[in-house]
C-alpha positions in Angstrom: 48.8 1.4 6.6 51.6 3.8 5.7 50.0 4.3 2.2 46.7 5.3 3.7 48.4 7.7 6.1 50.4 9.2 3.4 47.4 9.6 1.1 45.4 11.2 4.0 48.2 13.7 4.7 48.5 14.6 1.1 44.8 15.1 0.7 44.7 17.3 3.8 47.6 19.4 2.6 46.4 19.7 -1.0 42.8 20.7 -0.5 42.8 23.3 -3.3 43.3 20.7 -6.1 39.9 18.9 -6.4 41.0 16.7 -9.3 43.9 15.3 -7.2 41.6 14.6 -4.3 39.1 12.8 -6.6 41.9 10.7 -8.1 43.3 9.8 -4.7 39.8 9.0 -3.3 38.9 6.9 -6.4 42.1 4.8 -6.3 41.8 4.2 -2.6 38.2 3.1 -3.0 39.2 0.7 -5.8 41.4 -1.3 -3.5 38.5 -2.5 -1.5 35.9 -3.0 -4.2 35.2 -5.6 -6.9 36.5 -5.5 -10.5 33.5 -3.6 -11.9 34.0 -0.8 -9.5 37.7 -0.7 -10.4 36.9 -0.4 -14.0 34.4 2.4 -13.4 36.8 4.3 -11.1 39.6 3.9 -13.7 37.4 5.2 -16.5 36.1 8.0 -14.3 39.7 9.1 -13.7 40.5 9.0 -17.4 37.3 10.9 -18.2 38.1 13.5 -15.5 41.6 14.0 -16.8 40.5 14.4 -20.5 37.3 16.5 -20.1 37.6 17.9 -16.6 34.2 16.4 -15.8 33.4 13.2 -14.1 31.1 10.5 -15.6 28.4 11.5 -13.1 28.6 15.2 -14.2 28.2 14.2 -17.8 25.1 12.1 -17.0 23.7 14.9 -14.9 24.1 17.5 -17.7 22.7 15.2 -20.4 19.7 14.4 -18.2 19.1 18.0 -17.4 19.2 18.9 -21.1 16.8 16.0 -21.9 14.3 17.1 -19.2 14.5 20.7 -20.3 13.9 19.7 -24.0 10.9 17.5 -23.1 9.4 20.2 -20.9 9.6 22.7 -23.8 8.0 20.2 -26.2 5.1 19.7 -23.8 4.6 23.4 -23.3 4.5 24.1 -27.0 1.9 21.4 -27.8 -1.6 22.9 -28.3 
């Protein structure tokens, strides 16, 4: 209970640092979920620290590029 209160207070006071908030929220969610979610959250934190983008952002950008590329190919076909 004290940990949750401490994490909440830190999150409220450090609102300017989005990476810290994501790390704290990811680790608190991992406490109540299964092992697959823990692995995903851990890898997401590592990805966020190394590339400054989350896994979801990487997937979104790749999907956006793919859709754009396919749309251009369809527009260029006679």
